[in-house]
C-alpha positions in Angstrom: 131.2 182.3 16.4 133.2 182.7 13.2 137.0 182.7 13.2 138.2 184.6 10.2 141.8 183.5 10.7 141.0 179.8 10.3 137.9 180.2 8.1 135.9 178.2 10.7 132.8 178.6 12.8 132.8 177.2 16.3 130.0 175.8 18.4 130.4 176.3 22.2 128.4 174.0 24.5 128.3 175.4 28.0 128.2 173.2 31.1 128.0 174.1 34.8 131.5 175.5 35.0 131.5 177.9 37.9 134.3 176.6 40.1 134.1 179.2 42.9 131.7 179.2 45.8 129.7 182.4 46.7 131.8 184.8 48.6 129.1 185.4 51.3 125.5 184.6 52.3 124.2 187.9 50.9 124.5 186.6 47.4 122.6 183.5 48.4 119.7 185.6 49.9 119.5 188.0 47.0 119.5 185.1 44.5 116.8 183.3 46.4 114.6 186.4 46.5 115.1 186.9 42.8 114.2 183.3 42.1 111.0 183.6 44.2 110.0 186.7 42.4 110.6 185.1 39.0 108.7 182.0 40.0 105.8 184.0 41.2 105.6 186.1 38.0 105.9 183.0 35.9 103.1 181.3 37.9 100.8 184.3 37.3 101.3 184.1 33.6 101.0 180.4 33.4 97.8 180.5 35.4 96.1 182.3 32.5 97.7 180.9 29.4 99.6 177.9 28.2 103.1 178.7 27.1 103.6 177.5 23.5 106.6 175.4 22.6 109.1 177.6 20.7 112.2 177.1 18.7 115.2 177.2 21.0 118.4 177.4 19.0 119.7 177.4 15.5 122.6 175.4 14.3 124.7 175.6 11.1 125.4 172.4 9.1 128.3 170.4 10.6 131.0 169.0 8.3 132.8 167.2 11.2 132.8 167.4 14.9 135.0 166.6 17.9 133.5 164.2 20.4 132.8 165.8 23.7 134.8 164.9 26.7 132.6 164.0 29.7 134.7 166.4 31.8 135.0 169.2 29.3 133.3 172.5 29.4 133.0 173.0 25.6 133.2 171.3 22.3 134.8 173.1 19.4 133.6 171.9 16.0 134.5 173.2 12.5 131.3 174.2 10.8 130.1 174.7 7.3 128.6 178.1 7.0 125.2 177.2 5.5 121.7 178.6 6.3 120.3 177.0 9.5 116.8 176.0 10.4 115.4 176.1 14.0 115.7 173.0 16.0 112.6 171.2 16.9 110.6 172.4 19.8 110.9 170.9 23.3 107.5 169.3 22.9 108.5 167.7 19.6 111.8 166.6 21.0 110.3 164.6 23.9 112.4 166.4 26.5 115.6 166.1 24.4 117.1 169.1 22.7 117.8 168.2 19.1 119.7 170.4 16.7 118.2 170.0 13.2 119.0 171.5 9.9 118.9 170.2 6.3 121.6 167.7 6.9 122.3 166.7 10.4 120.4 165.7 13.5 122.5 166.1 16.7 121.0 164.8 19.9 122.2 166.9 22.8 121.7 166.8 26.6 118.3 165.9 27.9 117.5 169.2 29.5 114.6 170.7 27.6 112.1 172.8 29.6 108.6 171.6 30.2 105.6 173.8 29.6 102.7 173.3 32.0 99.6 175.2 32.6 99.3 176.2 36.2 95.8 175.4 37.5 95.8 177.0 41.0 97.4 179.6 43.1 98.8 176.9 45.3 100.7 175.3 42.5 102.1 178.8 41.6 103.5 179.4 45.1 104.7 175.8 45.3 106.6 176.3 42.0 108.3 179.4 43.3 109.3 177.8 46.5 110.8 174.8 44.7 112.8 177.2 42.4 114.1 179.0 45.5 115.1 175.8 47.2 116.9 174.5 44.1 118.8 177.7 43.6 119.8 177.8 47.2 121.0 174.3 47.2 123.0 174.9 44.1 124.6 178.0 45.5 125.4 176.2 48.7 127.1 173.5 46.8 129.2 176.1 45.0 127.6 175.1 41.7 129.9 172.2 41.1 130.4 170.8 37.6 127.9 168.2 36.4 129.0 164.6 37.0 130.3 162.8 34.0 127.5 160.2 34.2 124.9 163.0 33.7 126.2 163.9 30.2 125.5 162.1 27.0 128.1 161.9 24.2 127.3 164.0 21.2 126.2 161.8 18.3 126.5 163.1 14.7 124.7 161.6 11.8 126.8 161.6 8.6 123.9 161.0 6.3 123.9 163.8 3.7 121.1 165.7 2.3 120.7 166.1 -1.5 124.0 167.5 -2.7 123.9 170.0 -5.5 126.5 168.7 -7.9 127.8 172.0 -9.1 130.5 174.5 -8.7 129.9 177.7 -6.8 128.8 180.4 -9.2 131.6 182.8 -10.0 131.6 186.5 -9.5 133.3 187.4 -12.8 131.4 188.1 -16.0 131.1 184.9 -18.1 131.3 182.5 -15.2 128.5 180.0 -14.6 127.6 177.2 -12.2 129.4 174.2 -13.6 128.4 170.6 -13.7 131.4 168.9 -12.0 131.4 167.9 -8.3 134.2 170.3 -7.2 134.7 173.8 -5.8 131.9 173.7 -3.3 131.6 172.7 0.3 128.8 170.3 -0.6 131.0 168.5 -3.2 133.9 168.2 -0.7 131.6 166.8 1.9 130.2 164.2 -0.6 133.8 163.2 -1.6 134.7 162.6 2.1 131.5 160.6 2.7 132.2 158.4 -0.3 135.9 157.9 0.8 134.8 156.8 4.2 133.0 153.9 2.7 136.4 152.4 1.7 137.3 150.3 -1.3 134.4 147.8 -0.8 132.3 149.6 -3.4 130.7 147.7 -6.3 129.2 149.6 -9.3 127.0 148.4 -12.1 128.0 149.9 -15.4 126.3 150.5 -18.7 128.7 151.2 -21.6 127.7 153.2 -24.6 130.1 152.8 -27.5 131.5 149.5 -26.3 133.4 148.6 -29.5 135.2 152.0 -29.8 138.4 153.1 -28.2 136.7 154.3 -25.0 134.6 151.2 -24.8 137.3 148.6 -25.2 139.5 150.4 -22.6 136.5 150.6 -20.2 135.9 146.9 -20.5 139.6 146.3 -19.8 139.1 148.1 -16.5 136.0 146.0 -15.7 137.9 142.8 -16.5 140.8 143.9 -14.3 138.6 144.9 -11.4 135.6 142.4 -11.2 135.3 143.0 -7.5 134.3 146.6 -8.2 132.5 146.6 -11.6 129.9 144.5 -13.5 128.2 145.2 -16.8 124.5 146.0 -17.1 124.3 147.1 -20.7 126.4 147.3 -23.9 125.7 149.5 -26.9 127.6 149.7 -30.1 127.4 151.2 -33.6 127.9 148.5 -36.2 130.7 146.2 -35.2 128.8 143.0 -34.7 131.8 140.7 -34.4 133.4 142.6 -31.5 130.0 143.3 -29.8 129.1 139.6 -29.8 132.5 138.7 -28.3 132.0 141.4 -25.6 128.5 140.2 -24.8 129.5 136.6 -24.4 132.3 137.6 -22.1 130.6 140.2 -19.8 127.0 138.8 -19.9 125.1 142.1 -20.1 121.4 142.4 -19.3 120.6 144.4 -22.4 122.4 144.8 -25.8 121.9 147.6 -28.4 123.3 148.2 -31.9 122.7 151.4 -33.8 122.8 149.9 -37.2 119.4 148.2 -37.4 120.4 146.3 -40.5 122.6 144.1 -38.3 120.1 143.6 -35.5 118.8 140.2 -36.8 122.3 138.9 -37.1 123.2 140.1 -33.6 120.1 138.5 -32.1 120.9 135.2 -33.8 124.5 135.0 -32.8 123.8 136.0 -29.1 121.1 133.3 -28.9 123.5 130.8 -30.4 126.0 131.8 -27.7 123.4 131.2 -24.9 122.9 134.8 -24.0 119.2 135.5 -23.2 118.6 139.2 -22.8 116.8 142.0 -24.7 118.5 143.0 -27.9 117.4 146.3 -29.4 118.4 148.4 -32.4 118.5 151.9 -33.8 118.7 155.2 -32.0 115.8 154.2 -29.9 117.6 151.1 -28.9 120.7 153.0 -27.7 118.4 155.3 -25.6 116.7 152.2 -24.1 120.0 150.7 -23.2 121.2 154.0 -21.6 118.2 154.1 -19.2 117.8 150.4 -18.6 117.9 148.6 -15.3 119.8 149.4 -12.1 123.1 150.6 -13.5 124.8 153.1 -11.2 127.0 154.7 -13.9 126.7 155.1 -17.7 130.0 155.5 -19.5 129.2 157.6 -22.6 131.8 156.6 -25.2 129.7 157.4 -28.3 131.5 159.8 -30.6 129.8 163.1 -31.6 126.4 164.5 -31.0 124.9 161.0 -31.4 125.6 160.6 -27.7 123.3 163.5 -26.6 119.9 161.8 -26.4 121.2 158.6 -24.7 123.0 160.7 -22.2 119.9 162.7 -21.4 117.9 159.4 -21.0 120.5 158.2 -18.5 120.4 161.4 -16.5 116.6 161.3 -16.4 116.8 157.7 -15.2 119.0 158.9 -12.3 122.3 157.3 -13.4 125.6 159.0 -12.9 127.5 159.9 -16.1 131.1 159.1 -16.8 131.5 161.6 -19.6 133.8 160.6 -22.4 131.5 162.2 -25.0 132.5 165.9 -24.9 129.9 166.9 -27.6 127.1 166.3 -25.1 128.1 169.4 -23.0 129.4 171.4 -25.9 126.2 171.2 -28.0 123.7 171.1 -25.2 125.3 172.6 -22.0 122.3 174.9 -21.3 120.0 171.9 -21.4 122.2 169.3 -19.6 123.2 171.4 -16.5 119.6 171.9 -15.3 118.9 168.2 -15.8 121.8 167.2 -13.7 120.6 169.4 -10.8 117.0 168.3 -11.2 117.8 164.6 -11.0 120.6 164.8 -8.5 123.1 163.1 -10.9 126.9 163.4 -10.8 128.7 164.1 -14.1 132.3 162.8 -13.9 134.7 163.7 -16.7 136.3 160.7 -18.4 138.6 162.3 -20.9 142.2 162.9 -19.9 142.2 166.7 -19.8 139.0 167.3 -17.8 139.8 164.4 -15.5 143.1 166.1 -14.8 141.3 169.3 -13.9 138.8 167.4 -11.9 141.5 165.6 -9.9 143.5 168.8 -9.4 140.4 170.5 -8.0 139.6 167.8 -5.4 139.3 169.4 -2.0 139.7 172.9 -3.4 137.9 175.8 -1.6 134.9 177.5 -3.1 135.9 180.5 -5.3 139.5 179.4 -5.0 140.0 178.6 -8.7 141.7 181.3 -10.7 142.5 179.8 -14.1 142.2 176.5 -16.1 145.2 175.5 -18.2 144.4 172.8 -20.8 147.4 171.0 -22.3 147.5 169.9 -26.0 149.9 167.5 -27.7 149.7 169.6 -30.9 148.4 166.7 -32.9 149.8 165.1 -36.1 151.2 168.4 -37.5 152.7 170.0 -34.4 156.2 169.9 -36.0 155.0 170.9 -39.5 155.5 174.5 -40.8 152.2 176.1 -41.6 153.1 176.5 -45.2 153.5 172.7 -45.5 149.9 172.0 -44.5 148.7 172.3 -48.1 150.4 168.9 -48.6 148.4 167.1 -45.9 146.5 163.9 -46.7 143.9 162.0 -44.7 146.6 159.4 -43.8 148.9 162.1 -42.4 146.1 163.5 -40.2 145.4 160.1 -38.7 149.0 159.7 -37.3 148.8 161.0 -33.8 152.2 161.2 -32.1 151.1 160.2 -28.6 147.6 158.8 -28.3 145.7 155.9 -29.8 142.2 157.2 -30.6 139.4 157.0 -33.1 139.7 158.6 -36.5 137.4 161.6 -35.9 139.1 162.7 -32.6 142.5 162.1 -34.1 141.7 164.5 -36.9 140.3 167.0 -34.4 143.6 166.8 -32.5 145.4 167.6 -35.8 143.3 170.8 -36.3 143.3 171.5 -32.6 139.5 171.6 -32.7 139.6 168.9 -30.1 141.2 171.4 -27.7 138.8 174.1 -28.7 135.9 171.8 -27.9 137.5 171.0 -24.6 137.7 174.7 -23.8 133.9 174.8 -24.1 133.5 171.6 -22.1 135.7 173.0 -19.3 133.5 176.1 -19.1 130.4 173.9 -18.6 132.1 171.5 -16.2 134.0 173.9 -14.0 132.2 177.2 -14.5 135.2 179.5 -15.5 134.8 182.2 -18.1 136.6 181.9 -21.4 139.1 184.6 -20.4 140.3 182.2 -17.6 140.7 179.1 -19.8 144.1 178.8 -21.5 145.6 176.3 -23.9 149.3 175.4 -24.0 151.1 173.0 -26.3 152.8 170.3 -24.3 154.3 167.8 -26.8 155.1 165.1 -24.2 151.5 164.7 -23.1 152.6 163.9 -19.5 150.9 166.9 -17.8 147.3 166.3 -18.8 146.1 169.7 -17.6 146.5 172.2 -14.7 144.6 174.6 -12.4 145.8 177.8 -11.0 144.4 179.0 -7.6 144.0 182.5 -6.4 147.3 182.5 -4.6 149.0 181.6 -8.0 149.8 178.0 -6.9 149.4 175.6 -9.9 148.4 172.0 -9.4 148.7 169.5 -12.2 147.8 165.9 -12.8 150.6 163.8 -14.5 150.7 160.3 -16.0 151.6 158.4 -19.1 149.2 159.1 -22.1 146.8 156.2 -21.2 143.0 156.7 -21.5 142.4 154.1 -18.9 143.6 156.4 -16.1 140.9 159.0 -16.5 138.3 156.3 -17.2 139.0 154.4 -14.0 138.9 157.6 -11.9 135.5 158.6 -13.4 134.2 155.1 -12.5 135.8 155.0 -9.0 135.7 158.6 -7.8 136.7 159.5 -5.2 138.6 156.3 -4.6 142.0 155.4 -5.9 142.1 151.8 -7.1 145.4 150.0 -7.4 145.9 149.2 -11.1 148.6 147.2 -12.9 149.7 150.1 -15.1 153.2 151.4 -15.8 154.3 153.9 -13.2 155.4 157.3 -14.3 159.2 157.5 -14.5 160.4 161.1 -14.5 164.0 160.1 -15.5 162.5 158.3 -18.5 160.4 161.3 -19.3 163.5 163.5 -19.2 161.9 166.9 -19.9 158.6 168.7 -20.1 158.3 171.5 -22.6 155.5 174.0 -23.4 154.7 176.6 -26.1 151.8 178.7 -27.1 149.5 177.5 -29.8 149.9 179.1 -33.2 146.4 180.4 -34.1 147.4 180.9 -37.7 148.3 177.2 -37.9 145.3 176.2 -35.8 142.4 178.5 -36.8 139.8 176.0 -35.3 140.9 177.0 -31.8 139.9 180.6 -32.3 136.6 179.5 -33.8 135.9 177.4 -30.7 136.5 180.4 -28.4 134.3 182.5 -30.6 131.4 180.0 -30.3 131.9 179.5 -26.6 131.7 183.3 -25.9 128.6 183.6 -28.1 127.0 180.7 -26.2 123.4 179.7 -26.8 123.1 177.6 -29.9 126.5 178.7 -31.4 128.6 175.9 -29.8 126.1 173.4 -31.2 126.5 174.8 -34.7 130.3 174.8 -34.3 130.3 171.1 -33.3 127.9 169.9 -36.0 129.7 171.8 -38.7 133.0 170.4 -37.5 131.7 166.8 -37.5 130.4 167.2 -41.0 133.6 168.9 -42.3 135.8 166.1 -40.8 133.6 163.6 -42.6 133.9 165.4 -45.9 137.7 165.5 -45.4 137.8 161.7 -44.6 135.9 161.2 -47.8 138.5 163.3 -49.6 135.8 165.7 -50.8 137.5 168.7 -49.2 141.1 169.5 -48.2 142.4 169.6 -44.6 142.7 173.4 -44.9 139.0 173.6 -45.8 137.9 172.2 -42.4 138.0 175.6 -40.6 136.5 177.3 -43.6 133.5 175.1 -43.6 133.0 175.7 -39.8 133.4 179.4 -40.0 130.9 179.7 -43.0 128.3 177.7 -41.0 128.8 179.8 -37.9 128.4 183.0 -39.9 125.2 181.8 -41.5 123.8 180.7 -38.1 124.0 184.2 -36.7 120.6 185.2 -38.1 119.0 182.2 -36.3 121.1 182.2 -33.1 119.2 181.4 -29.9 120.6 182.5 -26.6 118.3 180.3 -24.4 117.8 177.0 -26.3 115.7 174.1 -25.3 116.4 170.5 -26.3 114.4 170.7 -29.6 116.3 173.9 -30.5 119.6 172.0 -30.1 118.5 169.1 -32.2 117.2 171.4 -34.9 120.4 173.5 -35.1 122.5 170.3 -35.1 120.6 168.9 -38.1 120.6 172.3 -39.9 124.4 172.8 -39.5 125.2 169.4 -40.9 122.9 169.9 -43.9 124.2 173.4 -44.4 127.8 172.3 -44.4 127.1 169.8 -47.2 125.2 172.4 -49.1 128.1 174.8 -49.0 130.4 172.1 -50.3 128.0 171.2 -53.1 127.9 174.8 -54.1 131.6 174.7 -54.7 132.5 177.1 -51.9 135.7 175.3 -51.0 138.8 174.5 -53.1 140.1 170.9 -52.8 143.3 171.6 -54.6 146.1 173.2 -52.6 149.0 171.7 -54.6 150.1 175.1 -55.9 
């Protein structure tokens, strides 16, 4: 039965629990006559037909159970309310009742009925006589409780079925079934199972973007915890010197470099260092590295949409994804989510904000999430007046006040496009609609993000601004590994402050919300246009204030070709078109590079 007050279902297992003897012999006589009648009728039926084995009970999926006392009359076990399948038949169970659903097999008492075909009138009457005798003896003995020795302890298998790594679809308009392993009973069950294995786990890791900020910090974690991690593959862009150093230290089984002009040099230097493994180049080489070997997890640290195809290759190879490349979900969320479900792959956020949300949602009930609150440092210009932004230089935009990151993401933080992209990523990871995803400026960068539940409680994840914290959780989830990092000191922090973002100062944030709500291929166009605009700014071809103008112009021009249900090729086509179109608009002189007046 279901207990609405405790949100639990209970399974009651009856035993012989009548403690009082019959009050008089009349009850015994009546019961015996009834038993004889039933036995006779059953014999008549069985004399002409074989009774087929039938399903006996149904059972919901069990999340955990209480071991039965040998003297107890019932077992009360919290249940997960999932669709049940009939247990196997008595014939299939070989005289042992077995509850069976899509996840558990629970052997119960050996008391299954046998089905026999009666072959003669003699056997029919003999059967009825035996039933009468048994009932009479039981009544005479006052139907005592079964002896403890006659009961078998319930045994529960904790082997899970295939878990759907997704949040429960919301009921509000704009909500979807997200990619992260939270907000569902199945996800909570999987987390408990993983935790029960203890800290003895060992994972094999492939790292894409090993020479970048994410890559070097990931390798720092691997070096700190060799008992938990080993490297299968390393892939980088063009930094041969650092890549060779990493390879000789971590001894990968495959190495890839995107810049094919440096492939020969890489092969020569690795061979000279005594490393004998496949060395591949180009985009195809990165993809080959992503799907190579027996890696358990692929850390996607490649910046931009360049990480999309390698991530898809890793998913199709059945490898879990530690997602540090937000552009993968932003550009191709409609493509990625079905792939995760199809291949049974977990996607674990590895950037600080989404890791904070992921951690804050651990153990949360289905449909309990009310709102997502992303925190933003405010970037390099958070303390600048909007009127002073016309004086911005590339060097100014690269001075992040809190974080040490790559050039592109640092500039995205200055425009607040980074936060806008994270809004779209949060939608695809956790399923909430855009009306329920907020952004707040938090200059200290101590609270990395928050979730609000339906009861208005807010849970946040806090820590120093250190990218290794979300990275290590994405690689160790759901475990908590002891790390030699500085502990958070609230006295040292002093204060935590917040303010609303200024959309006039940060127009890119509004553009991201617009693209997210439009969905389909529009987030892809937004992301590609932003990447190209940032590159033009870094090359000093456009001004900082032109970045949102380039993005908005590309989005406006994409409306006529917008696709609401894109496939992978559609995403790749729009990505290429948006980049080319942004450059074309610049070459046509659409933007003013002089804001000195």
